[in-house]
Backbone as a ProteinNet text record, in pm:
[ID]
protein_1_A
[PRIMARY]
XXXXXXXXXXXXXXXXXXXXXXXXXXXXXXXXXXXXXXXXXXXXXXXXXXXXXXXXXXXXXXXXXX
[TERTIARY]
2471.9	2368.5	2421	2428.4	2448.7	2393.9	2382.4	2233.2	2165.8	2250.3	2110.5	2071.2	2043.1	2027.8	1883	1938.5	1878.5	1770.3	1770.7	1663.6	1605.7	1603	1518.2	1460	1474	1473.3	1312.2	1349.9	1300.9	1137.6	1159.7	1025.3	993.4	1014	984.9	850.6	893.8	829.4	742.9	782.3	628.1	544.2	601.1	418.6	322.9	368.7	402.3	261.3	285.3	184.7	125	125.1	4.3	-98.8	-9.1	-122.2	-173.9	-196	-243.1	-336.6	-335.3	-401.7	-514.3	-496.4	-552.5	-699	-670.7	-666	-819.7	-689.4	-851.9	-943.5	-943.3	-1006.9	-1116.7	-1079.6	-1188.3	-1255.4	-1217.8	-1276	-1314	-1382.2	-1462.8	-1423.6	-1294.6	-1276.2	-1290	-1309.2	-1359.7	-1457.4	-1412.7	-1618.7	-1648	-1545.8	-1661	-1594.4	-1618.9	-1490.9	-1441.3	-1395.4	-1257.8	-1136.7	-1205.8	-1132.6	-1027.2	-1196.3	-1139.7	-1038.1	-1033.8	-974	-794.8	-820	-701.4	-614.1	-720.8	-608.5	-581.4	-686	-680.8	-529.2	-536.7	-437.7	-282.3	-278.2	-157.1	-117.2	-243.3	-184.3	-138.6	-234.6	-151.7	1.4	70.1	196.8	223.3	255.1	312.4	280.4	244.8	224	296.9	281.3	449.8	546.4	600.2	708.6	771.3	670.2	704.9	736.5	715.6	693	919.1	900.6	1079.6	1111	1091.2	1224.3	1266.2	1178.4	1169	1232.5	1167.4	1253.6	1400.1	1389.5	1517.9	1715.8	1591.7	1617.3	1681.1	1580.4	1577	1715.6	1733.1	1835.7	1936.6	1946.3	2092.8	2123.7	2026.7	2028	2078	1981	2092	2193	2305.1	2459.5	2425.5	2411.7	2527.7	2567.9	2487.2	2502.8	2604.5	2557.9	2622.9	2748.9
-1029.4	-1037	-1156.7	-1048	-1167.7	-1252.2	-1375.5	-1468.4	-1371.4	-1290.9	-1253.3	-1159.6	-989.8	-968.6	-1013.5	-1154.2	-1198.1	-1337.5	-1378.5	-1379.8	-1334.6	-1184.8	-1038.9	-1008.2	-984.5	-959.1	-1133.6	-1215.8	-1380.9	-1333.1	-1294.6	-1236.4	-1125	-988.8	-926.1	-992.9	-1054.2	-1125.9	-1153.6	-1220.5	-1371	-1233	-1168.1	-1023.3	-954.1	-976.9	-822.4	-977.6	-1156.3	-1163.5	-1219.5	-1278.4	-1285.1	-1218.7	-1043.9	-932.5	-940	-1007.1	-965.2	-1120.3	-1199.9	-1343.4	-1324.5	-1199.3	-1149.9	-1095.9	-959.3	-900.1	-999.7	-1057.1	-1112.9	-1252.9	-1254.3	-1350.1	-1233.1	-1138.5	-1057.9	-988.5	-925.5	-905.5	-936.3	-1077.8	-1159.7	-1275.6	-1222.5	-1273	-1391.5	-1531.3	-1592	-1602.9	-1722.4	-1695.3	-1854.1	-1968.3	-2071.9	-2118.5	-2209.7	-2272.7	-2355.5	-2442.5	-2450.2	-2343.7	-2196.2	-2098	-1987.4	-2060.3	-2025	-2117.9	-2224.8	-2345.9	-2343.1	-2224.9	-2288.2	-2115.6	-2034.5	-1933.3	-1956.6	-1991.1	-2025	-2117.7	-2264.2	-2321.3	-2261.9	-2163.8	-2021.9	-1998.2	-1869.3	-1820	-1922.2	-2032.9	-2137.8	-2136.4	-2171.6	-2240.2	-2125.8	-2014.2	-1885.3	-1846.7	-1857.1	-1808.6	-1922.9	-2040	-2099.5	-2031.2	-2019.9	-1971	-1859.5	-1737.2	-1661.7	-1732.7	-1849.2	-1855.1	-1906.7	-2000	-2047.8	-1969.8	-1840.5	-1769.8	-1657.1	-1649	-1552	-1666.7	-1758.8	-1819.6	-1841.3	-1901.3	-1845.4	-1712.5	-1642.8	-1550.3	-1465.5	-1570.1	-1494.2	-1596.4	-1778.4	-1783.6	-1771.3	-1687.6	-1669.7	-1506.1	-1430.9	-1375.6	-1351.8	-1488.3	-1473.9	-1583.2	-1647.5	-1720.1	-1546.4	-1503.6	-1380.2	-1277.5	-1294.6	-1204.8	-1295.2	-1384.1	-1497.6	-1537.9
1241.1	1429.1	1463.9	1635.4	1714.7	1741.8	1866.2	1872.6	1942.4	1997.4	2136	2039.4	1977.3	1947	1790.8	1720	1651.9	1765.9	1854.7	1984.5	1956.3	1987.9	2078.5	1886.6	1812.5	1675	1621.1	1673.8	1630.3	1754.5	1899.9	1909.9	1872.6	1851.7	1759.8	1708.7	1573.7	1474.5	1552.9	1706.4	1706.9	1784.5	1870.3	1923.3	1867.8	1698.8	1606.8	1590.3	1528.8	1448.1	1616.6	1683.1	1761	1778	1749.9	1821.7	1694.3	1571	1417.2	1375.4	1452.6	1482.3	1587	1712.7	1816.3	1705.7	1679.3	1626.8	1497.6	1473.2	1302.4	1416.4	1462.1	1588.6	1591.8	1683.3	1773.1	1670.4	1483.6	1409.6	1375.2	1416	1392.2	1193.6	1174.2	995.4	994.1	1041.2	1052.3	1026.5	919.3	853	905.6	867.6	945.9	1071.7	1169.5	1214.5	1270.7	1071.4	1065.3	1047.2	1043.9	995	1154.4	1227.6	1382.7	1404.7	1438.5	1431.2	1421	1234.7	1218.5	1286.3	1320.8	1334.4	1549.5	1593.8	1750.6	1736	1660.4	1674	1678.1	1517.8	1489.4	1645.4	1677.6	1778.4	1959.7	1931.7	2066.9	2010.6	1882	1888.3	1884	1834.8	1838.9	1990.5	2066.8	2280.4	2261.6	2277.6	2273.9	2229.6	2119.1	2145.3	2193.8	2185.7	2223.1	2389.4	2480.9	2591.2	2614.8	2497.9	2503.1	2438.6	2391.3	2318	2448.9	2531.2	2610.9	2741.4	2765.1	2857.2	2917.5	2760.3	2715.4	2699.4	2677	2688.9	2901.4	2924.7	3069.4	3091.8	3113.2	3123.5	3072.2	2938.9	2930.8	3025	3066.4	3117.6	3258.3	3346.7	3445.5	3457.9	3345.5	3358.6	3310.2	3258.7	3235.7	3365.8	3459.6	3609.5	3686.6	3732.3	3777	3694.7
[MASK]
++++++++++++++++++++++++++++++++++++++++++++++++++++++++++++++++++

């Protein structure tokens, strides 16, 4: 698998996990405040990773167009 396809596959996996985590929070899955904090922390980390991968893909796209 080439690096670009790998990055898009990782991005898709991250986005799917973000959606599942958001659904769990909104559905009231966390029964304790600690459970909520854990899910919120996971969501924050996933969102950070998503931004990093998107930024890297954008930089790559701009470099290829120049």
